[in-house]
PALO-682877 format. One record per atom (N, C-alpha, C): x, y, z; atom name; residue number from 1; residue in one letter. Coordinates in Angstrom, 2 decimals, padded with zeros to 5 digits. Example, Ala and Ser with C-alpha at 12.3 -4.5 7.8 and 13.67 -1.06 7.14 Angstrom:
% residues 2
<<013.19 -005.69 007.80> "N" 1 "a">
<<012.30 -004.50 007.80> "CA" 1 "a">
<<013.20 -003.30 007.80> "C" 1 "a">
<<012.85 -002.25 007.08> "N" 2 "s">
<<013.67 -001.06 007.14> "CA" 2 "s">
<<012.90 000.03 007.87> "C" 2 "s">
% end
This chain:
% residues 76
<<-002.34 -002.04 -001.91> "N" 1 "m">
<<-002.48 -001.69 -000.79> "CA" 1 "m">
<<-001.65 -000.46 -000.53> "C" 1 "m">
<<-002.56 000.34 000.49> "N" 2 "i">
<<-001.81 002.07 000.62> "CA" 2 "i">
<<-001.43 001.82 002.01> "C" 2 "i">
<<-000.33 001.60 002.43> "N" 3 "g">
<<-000.06 002.07 003.89> "CA" 3 "g">
<<000.80 000.41 004.25> "C" 3 "g">
<<001.59 -000.33 003.09> "N" 4 "a">
<<001.84 -001.45 003.23> "CA" 4 "a">
<<003.03 -001.14 004.48> "C" 4 "a">
<<003.50 -000.25 004.37> "N" 5 "t">
<<004.86 -000.14 005.30> "CA" 5 "t">
<<004.21 000.79 006.77> "C" 5 "t">
<<002.98 000.94 006.80> "N" 6 "g">
<<002.70 001.92 008.10> "CA" 6 "g">
<<002.51 000.96 009.58> "C" 6 "g">
<<002.26 001.43 010.34> "N" 7 "e">
<<002.00 000.86 011.46> "CA" 7 "e">
<<001.09 -000.12 011.50> "C" 7 "e">
<<-000.23 000.47 011.29> "N" 8 "f">
<<-001.60 -000.49 011.46> "CA" 8 "f">
<<-001.92 -001.86 009.97> "C" 8 "f">
<<-001.79 -000.71 008.63> "N" 9 "a">
<<-001.94 -001.81 007.88> "CA" 9 "a">
<<-000.98 -002.75 007.31> "C" 9 "a">
<<000.32 -002.26 007.73> "N" 10 "g">
<<001.34 -003.36 007.64> "CA" 10 "g">
<<001.34 -004.54 008.74> "C" 10 "g">
<<-000.05 -004.39 009.69> "N" 11 "l">
<<-000.11 -005.25 010.59> "CA" 11 "l">
<<-000.82 -006.29 009.18> "C" 11 "l">
<<-001.85 -005.88 008.97> "N" 12 "v">
<<-002.67 -006.91 007.77> "CA" 12 "v">
<<-002.16 -007.22 006.51> "C" 12 "v">
<<-000.80 -006.70 006.04> "N" 13 "l">
<<-000.66 -007.49 004.93> "CA" 13 "l">
<<-000.04 -008.68 004.99> "C" 13 "l">
<<000.47 -009.17 006.14> "N" 14 "p">
<<000.24 -010.68 006.36> "CA" 14 "p">
<<-000.27 -011.58 006.35> "C" 14 "p">
<<-001.47 -011.16 007.37> "N" 15 "m">
<<-002.93 -011.66 007.09> "CA" 15 "m">
<<-003.75 -012.20 005.80> "C" 15 "m">
<<-003.37 -010.38 004.79> "N" 16 "l">
<<-003.77 -011.05 003.38> "CA" 16 "l">
<<-003.08 -012.26 002.50> "C" 16 "l">
<<-001.63 -011.97 002.70> "N" 17 "k">
<<-000.99 -013.36 001.98> "CA" 17 "k">
<<-001.60 -014.70 002.65> "C" 17 "k">
<<-001.84 -014.98 004.17> "N" 18 "k">
<<-002.01 -015.59 004.42> "CA" 18 "k">
<<-003.22 -016.29 004.05> "C" 18 "k">
<<-004.13 -015.42 003.70> "N" 19 "q">
<<-005.49 -015.84 002.98> "CA" 19 "q">
<<-005.61 -016.07 001.46> "C" 19 "q">
<<-003.70 -015.80 000.98> "N" 20 "g">
<<-004.07 -016.25 -000.49> "CA" 20 "g">
<<-004.30 -015.30 -001.47> "C" 20 "g">
<<-003.90 -014.18 -000.49> "N" 21 "h">
<<-004.50 -012.48 -002.07> "CA" 21 "h">
<<-002.77 -012.29 -002.01> "C" 21 "h">
<<-002.59 -011.85 -003.26> "N" 22 "t">
<<-001.75 -011.00 -004.14> "CA" 22 "t">
<<-001.72 -009.74 -003.48> "C" 22 "t">
<<-000.40 -008.84 -003.00> "N" 23 "v">
<<-000.47 -007.53 -002.30> "CA" 23 "v">
<<000.13 -006.88 -003.25> "C" 23 "v">
<<-000.05 -005.91 -004.07> "N" 24 "h">
<<000.55 -004.86 -004.74> "CA" 24 "h">
<<000.61 -003.39 -003.85> "C" 24 "h">
<<001.64 -003.20 -003.44> "N" 25 "a">
<<002.02 -002.43 -002.39> "CA" 25 "a">
<<002.27 -000.60 -003.31> "C" 25 "a">
<<001.66 000.37 -003.01> "N" 26 "l">
<<001.42 001.63 -003.44> "CA" 26 "l">
<<002.18 002.28 -002.67> "C" 26 "l">
<<003.47 003.11 -003.03> "N" 27 "v">
<<004.41 003.41 -001.97> "CA" 27 "v">
<<005.07 004.70 -002.68> "C" 27 "v">
<<005.71 005.37 -001.26> "N" 28 "q">
<<005.95 006.97 -002.07> "CA" 28 "q">
<<007.22 007.03 -002.72> "C" 28 "q">
<<008.12 005.74 -002.80> "N" 29 "n">
<<009.63 005.92 -002.87> "CA" 29 "n">
<<010.21 004.55 -002.90> "C" 29 "n">
<<011.26 004.52 -003.59> "N" 30 "e">
<<011.59 002.95 -003.33> "CA" 30 "e">
<<012.59 002.47 -002.20> "C" 30 "e">
<<012.77 002.85 -001.48> "N" 31 "e">
<<013.06 002.63 -000.33> "CA" 31 "e">
<<011.82 002.16 000.34> "C" 31 "e">
<<010.91 002.80 000.84> "N" 32 "k">
<<009.25 002.13 001.06> "CA" 32 "k">
<<008.89 000.92 000.30> "C" 32 "k">
<<009.05 000.98 -001.06> "N" 33 "g">
<<008.87 -000.27 -001.74> "CA" 33 "g">
<<009.65 -001.22 -001.46> "C" 33 "g">
<<011.08 -001.45 -000.98> "N" 34 "h">
<<011.91 -002.27 -000.61> "CA" 34 "h">
<<011.22 -002.92 001.25> "C" 34 "h">
<<010.94 -002.40 001.50> "N" 35 "d">
<<010.30 -002.58 003.05> "CA" 35 "d">
<<009.19 -002.89 002.33> "C" 35 "d">
<<008.05 -002.79 001.72> "N" 36 "a">
<<006.81 -003.37 001.39> "CA" 36 "a">
<<007.21 -004.93 001.21> "C" 36 "a">
<<008.31 -005.24 000.10> "N" 37 "l">
<<008.34 -006.48 000.06> "CA" 37 "l">
<<009.03 -007.56 001.17> "C" 37 "l">
<<009.73 -006.58 001.80> "N" 38 "k">
<<010.27 -007.23 003.11> "CA" 38 "k">
<<009.21 -007.50 004.17> "C" 38 "k">
<<008.25 -006.77 004.09> "N" 39 "h">
<<006.67 -007.41 004.68> "CA" 39 "h">
<<005.99 -008.33 004.13> "C" 39 "h">
<<006.39 -008.34 003.06> "N" 40 "g">
<<005.16 -009.60 002.62> "CA" 40 "g">
<<004.65 -009.12 000.82> "C" 40 "g">
<<004.69 -008.31 000.80> "N" 41 "a">
<<003.95 -007.36 -000.64> "CA" 41 "a">
<<004.64 -008.37 -001.51> "C" 41 "a">
<<004.26 -008.69 -002.71> "N" 42 "d">
<<004.16 -009.47 -003.98> "CA" 42 "d">
<<005.08 -008.55 -004.80> "C" 42 "d">
<<004.75 -007.25 -004.94> "N" 43 "r">
<<005.16 -006.07 -005.86> "CA" 43 "r">
<<005.06 -004.74 -005.33> "C" 43 "r">
<<005.74 -003.76 -005.66> "N" 44 "y">
<<004.91 -002.55 -005.57> "CA" 44 "y">
<<005.28 -001.41 -006.40> "C" 44 "y">
<<004.69 -000.02 -006.43> "N" 45 "m">
<<004.67 000.12 -007.70> "CA" 45 "m">
<<004.77 001.78 -006.60> "C" 45 "m">
<<005.33 003.02 -007.32> "N" 46 "t">
<<005.39 004.31 -006.64> "CA" 46 "t">
<<004.46 005.11 -006.89> "C" 46 "t">
<<004.01 005.96 -006.19> "N" 47 "g">
<<002.78 007.02 -006.48> "CA" 47 "g">
<<002.58 007.77 -005.03> "C" 47 "g">
<<001.17 008.44 -005.48> "N" 48 "s">
<<000.69 009.64 -004.42> "CA" 48 "s">
<<-000.68 009.81 -004.30> "C" 48 "s">
<<-000.59 010.00 -002.96> "N" 49 "l">
<<-002.51 010.00 -002.70> "CA" 49 "l">
<<-002.88 011.41 -003.49> "C" 49 "l">
<<-001.54 012.46 -003.47> "N" 50 "y">
<<-002.10 013.70 -004.35> "CA" 50 "y">
<<-001.79 013.72 -005.63> "C" 50 "y">
<<-001.55 012.29 -006.03> "N" 51 "d">
<<-001.27 012.36 -007.71> "CA" 51 "d">
<<-002.26 011.50 -008.33> "C" 51 "d">
<<-003.45 011.85 -008.63> "N" 52 "a">
<<-004.83 011.02 -008.93> "CA" 52 "a">
<<-004.34 010.32 -010.39> "C" 52 "a">
<<-003.45 010.47 -011.35> "N" 53 "a">
<<-002.65 009.88 -012.28> "CA" 53 "a">
<<-001.97 008.78 -011.70> "C" 53 "a">
<<-001.42 008.64 -010.43> "N" 54 "s">
<<-000.76 007.72 -010.10> "CA" 54 "s">
<<-001.75 006.91 -009.07> "C" 54 "s">
<<-003.14 006.97 -008.98> "N" 55 "l">
<<-003.72 006.30 -008.52> "CA" 55 "l">
<<-004.56 005.12 -009.52> "C" 55 "l">
<<-004.68 006.08 -010.18> "N" 56 "v">
<<-005.61 005.51 -011.45> "CA" 56 "v">
<<-004.66 004.64 -011.75> "C" 56 "v">
<<-003.01 004.45 -012.56> "N" 57 "k">
<<-002.61 003.99 -013.06> "CA" 57 "k">
<<-001.99 002.73 -012.23> "C" 57 "k">
<<-002.17 002.59 -010.59> "N" 58 "a">
<<-001.87 001.76 -009.76> "CA" 58 "a">
<<-002.96 000.77 -009.31> "C" 58 "a">
<<-004.27 000.86 -009.61> "N" 59 "a">
<<-005.36 000.53 -009.49> "CA" 59 "a">
<<-005.75 -000.27 -010.78> "C" 59 "a">
<<-005.22 -000.10 -011.76> "N" 60 "q">
<<-005.50 -000.79 -013.09> "CA" 60 "q">
<<-005.22 -002.32 -012.82> "C" 60 "q">
<<-006.39 -003.08 -013.09> "N" 61 "g">
<<-006.38 -004.52 -012.95> "CA" 61 "g">
<<-006.03 -005.46 -011.49> "C" 61 "g">
<<-006.50 -004.15 -010.88> "N" 62 "m">
<<-006.92 -004.63 -009.29> "CA" 62 "m">
<<-008.43 -004.97 -008.97> "C" 62 "m">
<<-008.40 -005.87 -007.86> "N" 63 "d">
<<-009.59 -006.14 -007.53> "CA" 63 "d">
<<-010.18 -005.69 -006.39> "C" 63 "d">
<<-009.45 -004.88 -005.86> "N" 64 "g">
<<-009.69 -004.15 -004.60> "CA" 64 "g">
<<-008.86 -003.46 -004.38> "C" 64 "g">
<<-008.64 -002.48 -003.42> "N" 65 "v">
<<-007.99 -001.48 -002.80> "CA" 65 "v">
<<-007.96 -001.58 -001.58> "C" 65 "v">
<<-006.57 -001.61 -000.44> "N" 66 "f">
<<-006.86 -001.49 000.95> "CA" 66 "f">
<<-006.49 -000.33 001.06> "C" 66 "f">
<<-007.31 000.28 002.08> "N" 67 "h">
<<-006.25 001.62 002.68> "CA" 67 "h">
<<-007.22 002.40 003.70> "C" 67 "h">
<<-006.13 002.08 005.04> "N" 68 "i">
<<-006.55 002.61 006.49> "CA" 68 "i">
<<-006.39 004.24 006.40> "C" 68 "i">
<<-007.48 004.97 006.79> "N" 69 "i">
<<-007.23 006.28 006.61> "CA" 69 "i">
<<-007.11 006.77 008.03> "C" 69 "i">
<<-005.86 007.67 008.27> "N" 70 "p">
<<-005.39 008.15 009.30> "CA" 70 "p">
<<-006.70 008.61 010.46> "C" 70 "p">
<<-006.61 007.93 011.80> "N" 71 "a">
<<-008.09 008.37 012.25> "CA" 71 "a">
<<-007.91 009.97 012.74> "C" 71 "a">
<<-006.71 010.69 012.95> "N" 72 "f">
<<-006.84 012.24 012.87> "CA" 72 "f">
<<-005.52 012.36 012.57> "C" 72 "f">
<<-005.91 013.79 011.81> "N" 73 "h">
<<-004.59 014.26 011.19> "CA" 73 "h">
<<-004.02 015.04 011.43> "C" 73 "h">
<<-003.12 015.57 012.00> "N" 74 "h">
<<-002.24 016.61 012.71> "CA" 74 "h">
<<-001.55 018.09 011.88> "C" 74 "h">
<<-002.19 018.89 012.08> "N" 75 "l">
<<-001.60 020.51 011.18> "CA" 75 "l">
<<-000.49 020.92 012.11> "C" 75 "l">
<<000.09 021.24 011.54> "N" 76 "f">
<<001.42 022.09 011.93> "CA" 76 "f">
<<001.64 023.43 011.16> "C" 76 "f">
% end
């Protein structure tokens, strides 16, 4: 799951667990990983949406990927 510690996708994580799914969270760092576990993820791995190799590694052995793309992006 991408965004497991975020505002919206974080709401989906408990529902996936209630349905019996095993949830692996892709997070940016160890701190976010611990947050994902607190929210109910079974495990986490670190990676980045900007690093294709980390995404390939994270997706190995997965049945699916859950990712909510932000509705809009602010450029500063």
